[in-house]
C-alpha positions as a printed Julia matrix, in Angstrom:
370×3 Matrix{Float64}:
  -84.08   70.51  186.51
  -80.65   71.25  185.32
  -79.09   74.06  184.91
  -78.97   75.06  180.8
  -75.72   75.61  179.06
  -74.3    77.22  176.16
  -71.62   75.13  175.13
  -68.93   78.32  173.79
  -66.64   76.48  170.95
  -64.28   77.65  168.2
  -67.3    78.21  165.73
  -68.67   81.27  168.03
  -65.76   83.02  167.87
  -63.96   84.65  170.85
  -63.68   88.59  171.41
  -60.89   90.43  171.93
  -61.93   91.22  175.59
  -63.84   87.95  176.54
  -61.26   87.19  178.94
  -61.89   90.35  181.3
  -65.87   90.1   180.43
  -65.64   86.6   182.14
  -63.07   87.47  184.66
  -65.97   90.83  186.14
  -68.67   88.09  186.31
  -70.92   87.82  183.2
  -73.78   86.73  184.29
  -75.83   86.56  180.83
  -74.59   86.65  177.51
  -76.17   86.22  173.84
  -74.41   85.44  170.28
  -74.38   88.24  167.93
  -72.86   87.56  164.97
  -71.14   84.46  165.72
  -69.54   86.05  168.33
  -70.51   86.42  172.26
  -72.23   89.59  173.35
  -72.61   90.78  176.99
  -76.35   91.0   178.2
  -76.25   91.19  182.2
  -73.41   91.54  184.95
  -75.84   92.91  187.32
  -80.22   93.35  187.63
  -81.24   95.13  184.82
  -82.37   97.9   187.02
  -79.27   98.55  188.5
  -77.04   98.66  185.87
  -79.68  101.51  184.01
  -79.2   103.34  186.76
  -75.14  103.15  186.98
  -75.19  103.93  183.07
  -77.06  107.28  183.53
  -75.24  108.51  186.34
  -71.58  107.36  186.33
  -69.49  105.63  183.16
  -69.24  101.74  181.84
  -67.25   99.7   179.58
  -68.69   97.42  177.25
  -67.24   94.52  175.37
  -69.44   95.55  171.83
  -66.92   93.73  169.55
  -69.77   91.37  168.11
  -70.95   95.03  166.29
  -68.68   93.52  163.8
  -67.5    95.81  160.8
  -67.78   94.89  156.91
  -64.58   97.42  155.17
  -65.57   98.2   151.58
  -62.59   99.98  149.96
  -61.66  100.37  146.29
  -62.23  102.25  143.41
  -66.33  101.46  143.28
  -66.28  101.49  147.02
  -68.67  104.73  146.93
  -71.12  103.45  144.18
  -70.99   99.91  146.19
  -72.3   101.24  149.58
  -74.65  104.52  147.8
  -76.71  101.4   145.99
  -77.02   99.46  149.11
  -78.55  102.26  151.21
  -81.29  104.86  150.82
  -78.87  107.01  152.79
  -76.62  109.62  151.18
  -73.01  108.81  151.42
  -71.59  111.07  149.01
  -71.85  113.73  151.47
  -70.26  112.06  154.18
  -66.94  114.02  155.33
  -64.24  111.85  155.68
  -64.31  110.92  159.88
  -67.95  111.22  159.8
  -70.33  108.26  160.23
  -74.16  108.43  159.64
  -76.89  105.76  160.69
  -77.85  104.7   157.35
  -80.46  101.31  157.02
  -79.65   99.14  154.51
  -82.04   97.8   152.22
  -82.98   95.34  149.39
  -84.61   95.61  146.26
  -88.06   94.69  148.04
  -87.12   97.77  150.45
  -86.81   95.43  153.27
  -84.46   96.32  155.91
  -81.18   93.96  155.93
  -79.69   95.9   158.73
  -79.3    99.19  160.36
  -75.33  100.03  161.06
  -73.35  103.2   160.86
  -71.24  103.58  158.13
  -67.61  105.14  158.67
  -66.13  107.01  155.97
  -62.07  106.48  156.52
  -61.13  108.04  153.01
  -62.51  108.76  149.68
  -62.6   105.33  148.85
  -63.19  103.41  151.77
  -65.84  102.51  154.71
  -66.66  100.37  157.48
  -70.37   99.03  157.99
  -70.27   98.78  161.46
  -73.45   96.54  161.42
  -76.07   95.08  163.71
  -77.09   91.8   164.02
  -76.92   89.8   160.08
  -74.58   88.2   157.39
  -74.31   91.56  155.94
  -70.69   90.64  155.12
  -71.68   87.75  152.96
  -74.78   90.08  150.99
  -72.23   93.12  150.32
  -69.63   90.39  148.98
  -72.48   89.08  146.24
  -73.65   92.53  145.28
  -70.13   93.54  144.71
  -69.05   89.99  142.87
  -72.75   90.96  140.48
  -72.29   94.12  139.75
  -68.48   93.67  138.82
  -67.41   96.59  140.85
  -63.68   96.98  141.58
  -63.67   96.37  145.2
  -62.57   94.75  147.93
  -65.22   93.5   150.53
  -63.75   91.91  153.95
  -64.73   91.98  157.57
  -61.73   93.57  159.19
  -59.75   93.08  162.66
  -61.79   95.15  164.29
  -63.33   95.41  167.92
  -65.39   98.3   168.8
  -65.16   98.69  172.69
  -68.11  101.48  174.26
  -67.5   103.94  176.81
  -70.61  105.17  178.03
  -72.09  107.35  180.35
  -71.83  111.15  181.6
  -68.57  110.52  182.68
  -67.2   109.59  179.45
  -65.65  112.63  178.45
  -63.96  112.58  182.02
  -62.52  109.39  181.48
  -61.63  109.91  177.76
  -59.87  112.7   178.36
  -57.34  111.58  181.15
  -56.19  108.48  178.42
  -55.39  111.17  175.94
  -56.32  114.91  176.46
  -58.75  117.51  176.49
  -59.48  118.03  172.5
  -61.46  114.71  172.91
  -63.93  116.85  174.02
  -64.61  118.54  171.32
  -65.42  115.82  169.06
  -68.71  116.09  167.43
  -71.59  113.42  167.65
  -71.17  110.97  164.75
  -67.57  112.34  164.16
  -64.47  109.92  165.1
  -60.68  110.6   164.87
  -57.84  108.1   164.7
  -55.43  107.85  167.42
  -53.45  105.71  169.87
  -54.45  104.53  173.67
  -51.29  103.34  175.58
  -49.66  103.54  172.23
  -52.37  101.25  170.57
  -54.05  101.88  167.7
  -57.99  102.91  167.34
  -60.43  104.84  166.02
  -62.08  106.55  168.48
  -66.45  107.77  167.79
  -68.58  109.8   169.43
  -70.78  107.66  169.49
  -73.07  104.3   171.24
  -75.54  101.97  171.31
  -77.11  104.67  174.38
  -78.81  107.75  175.33
  -76.25  108.65  178.05
  -73.35  109.83  175.34
  -69.74  108.5   175.49
  -67.26  107.0   172.62
  -66.65  104.15  170.64
  -63.34  103.23  170.66
  -62.3   101.18  167.68
  -59.72   98.22  168.57
  -57.86   98.04  165.05
  -55.59   94.38  166.26
  -57.74   91.91  168.43
  -54.29   91.32  170.28
  -54.2    94.25  171.59
  -57.64   93.66  173.38
  -57.06   93.05  176.9
  -54.45   95.99  177.18
  -57.41   98.21  175.61
  -59.66   97.36  177.95
  -57.05   97.71  180.98
  -56.02  100.91  179.85
  -59.72  102.12  180.39
  -60.59  100.25  182.85
  -57.56  101.67  185.46
  -58.64  105.33  184.03
  -62.06  104.84  185.15
  -61.71  103.87  188.18
  -61.8   107.36  189.69
  -65.31  108.23  188.23
  -66.59  104.4   189.51
  -66.23  102.67  186.23
  -68.42   99.32  185.52
  -68.38   96.59  183.34
  -71.73   96.8   181.56
  -73.73   96.05  178.15
  -76.2    97.82  176.51
  -79.09   98.03  178.05
  -83.2    97.57  177.51
  -84.11   99.88  180.04
  -82.02  102.63  178.93
  -82.43  102.29  175.25
  -85.81  102.17  175.18
  -86.3   105.08  177.09
  -84.02  106.71  174.38
  -85.99  105.3   171.4
  -83.13  102.72  170.23
  -84.67  100.2   168.0
  -83.32   97.13  167.77
  -82.2    95.03  164.22
  -83.62   91.38  164.91
  -85.65   92.16  167.47
  -88.29   95.37  166.27
  -87.43   94.96  163.1
  -86.84   91.98  160.49
  -85.93   90.92  157.32
  -90.0    90.63  157.03
  -90.29   94.73  157.64
  -90.52   97.2   154.68
  -87.93  100.35  155.28
  -90.98  102.82  155.39
  -93.03  100.9   158.24
  -90.19  101.32  160.52
  -89.83  105.35  161.1
  -86.59  105.58  159.25
  -87.37  108.54  157.29
  -85.63  110.88  159.0
  -82.09  108.68  158.02
  -83.39  108.65  154.33
  -82.12  110.52  151.18
  -84.86  109.2   149.04
  -84.5   111.81  146.05
  -80.4   110.81  146.02
  -78.91  111.1   142.56
  -76.94  108.13  143.25
  -78.05  104.66  142.44
  -80.26  102.55  145.25
  -81.84   99.49  144.59
  -84.57  100.17  146.94
  -85.77  103.18  144.96
  -88.57  101.72  143.19
  -89.73   99.63  146.04
  -89.86  102.8   148.07
  -91.43  104.67  145.77
  -94.24  102.05  144.69
  -94.64  101.81  148.88
  -95.14  105.87  148.78
  -97.77  105.54  146.39
  -99.94  103.01  147.61
  -99.31  103.75  150.8
  -97.73  102.14  154.31
  -99.58   99.64  156.28
  -98.57   99.02  159.21
  -95.73  101.7   161.44
  -93.45  100.78  164.19
  -94.79  102.32  167.46
  -93.79  103.42  170.72
  -96.07  102.03  173.23
  -96.65  102.51  176.56
  -98.47  100.51  179.46
  -98.86  102.03  183.08
  -98.51   99.85  186.23
  -96.12   97.21  187.44
  -93.37   95.77  185.23
  -94.38   93.0   182.87
  -92.47   89.59  182.52
  -89.63   89.45  180.17
  -90.21   89.09  176.48
  -89.12   86.31  174.75
  -91.77   85.94  172.08
  -93.95   88.82  169.98
  -96.72   89.44  172.32
 -100.32   90.23  170.08
 -101.57   94.17  170.56
 -105.42   94.74  169.87
 -107.73   97.71  169.56
 -111.06   96.52  170.7
 -111.75   92.73  169.7
 -109.42   93.22  166.63
 -105.8    92.09  166.72
 -103.81   95.18  165.18
  -99.89   93.94  165.05
  -97.28   92.84  167.6
  -94.72   94.39  170.25
  -91.46   93.03  170.12
  -89.71   94.79  172.98
  -90.89   95.52  176.42
  -89.28   97.06  180.01
  -89.94   99.03  182.61
  -88.59  102.46  182.97
  -88.21  104.0   185.89
  -88.16  107.52  184.23
  -91.99  106.97  182.87
  -92.75  104.73  185.68
  -94.73  102.72  182.85
  -93.64  100.0   180.71
  -92.28  101.08  177.25
  -93.2    98.49  174.12
  -91.89   98.85  170.17
  -94.73   97.08  168.66
  -95.44   96.64  164.9
  -99.09   98.37  164.2
 -101.7    98.66  161.45
 -101.19  102.09  159.97
 -105.03  103.17  161.16
 -104.3   102.35  164.64
 -101.03  103.9   165.01
 -101.33  107.63  166.22
 -100.73  108.69  169.57
 -103.07  108.42  171.54
 -104.62  105.6   170.83
 -105.73  103.05  173.25
 -104.64   99.39  172.78
 -104.56   95.85  174.92
 -101.4    93.82  175.16
 -101.77   90.5   175.85
  -99.38   89.72  178.0
  -99.19   85.79  179.69
 -103.1    85.37  179.03
 -103.87   88.39  180.61
 -104.76   91.88  178.66
 -103.18   95.16  179.89
 -104.19   98.36  178.54
 -101.88  100.76  177.3
 -101.33  103.63  174.81
  -99.54  104.35  171.21
  -96.98  106.94  172.07
  -95.04  109.63  169.58
  -91.12  109.02  169.52
  -90.25  111.06  172.55
  -93.16  109.05  174.91
  -95.78  111.96  174.45
  -99.64  110.56  174.17
């Protein structure tokens, strides 16, 4: 059998760091926002262990930005999310799920406030730019909506603070979670945010000129040598242990925002208009029918999940599992699964159909406790 090849063409945009990613021996990648996104350079368990102990550099330039700027910028950003954005300070980022008029999830980005009337929507994998441009035009808002030349580079792991302090100075240790500063690394302008798609701590470095991508990568790479830096990527094992949901995998445009456990990140009674308000109020009155749950299965590691697995309670199908990885921390397979509400309580015994075999599992709370 001939190996399968993914052809990279100009239609798939090159990232600012892609040359270094290939130089360092990428083994697999996926397509994300019409760009390459690295998946692995070593086995998932090896990468997981290193991430939890040291520091990694990730090419996450595919985490594209939608810039909204102008007199009506705040009004527009408020309209597309049930999260209160007016209270977000300049220099702060907030996790702000986006929902349409039916309450369905469009994306789950961070929103960075760079000025009173200037925002970056730092998106997961979906064409948010086109949706926001359409809303801005349809509402007649006085704004510009575009994709700026911004390429995030993630520095993640317990030694990230030490590395970035060497590159800049010790003041970066005082940057609070979900806050950012504008600074320069080796003369290269960046926005430095304490954020990232892992629970190990670290930073996202928002490069503002893709032409400086290799220079920025090399500066971080060199500073990281004393800290055993390695090239990495968002790690499936670590993200499940940390309870980080993935848009497109664990929740999609078919899912209502209240079904996905987003309530802690919403301000449903905010004074600003938002398009999902009526749908959310109706859902609150009628009651949600499904919920995205944490599910744990003890035993040997399960195979990689390509299609969603059926989850059952007894003889009744109650939902689908969407992500799975074997966790060294819990010595079990961890999954996200969208389940019928009556079977979503922690402690509920379920079974998961994996390659034709039933695997016993249990629903957990959001900290993986039964």
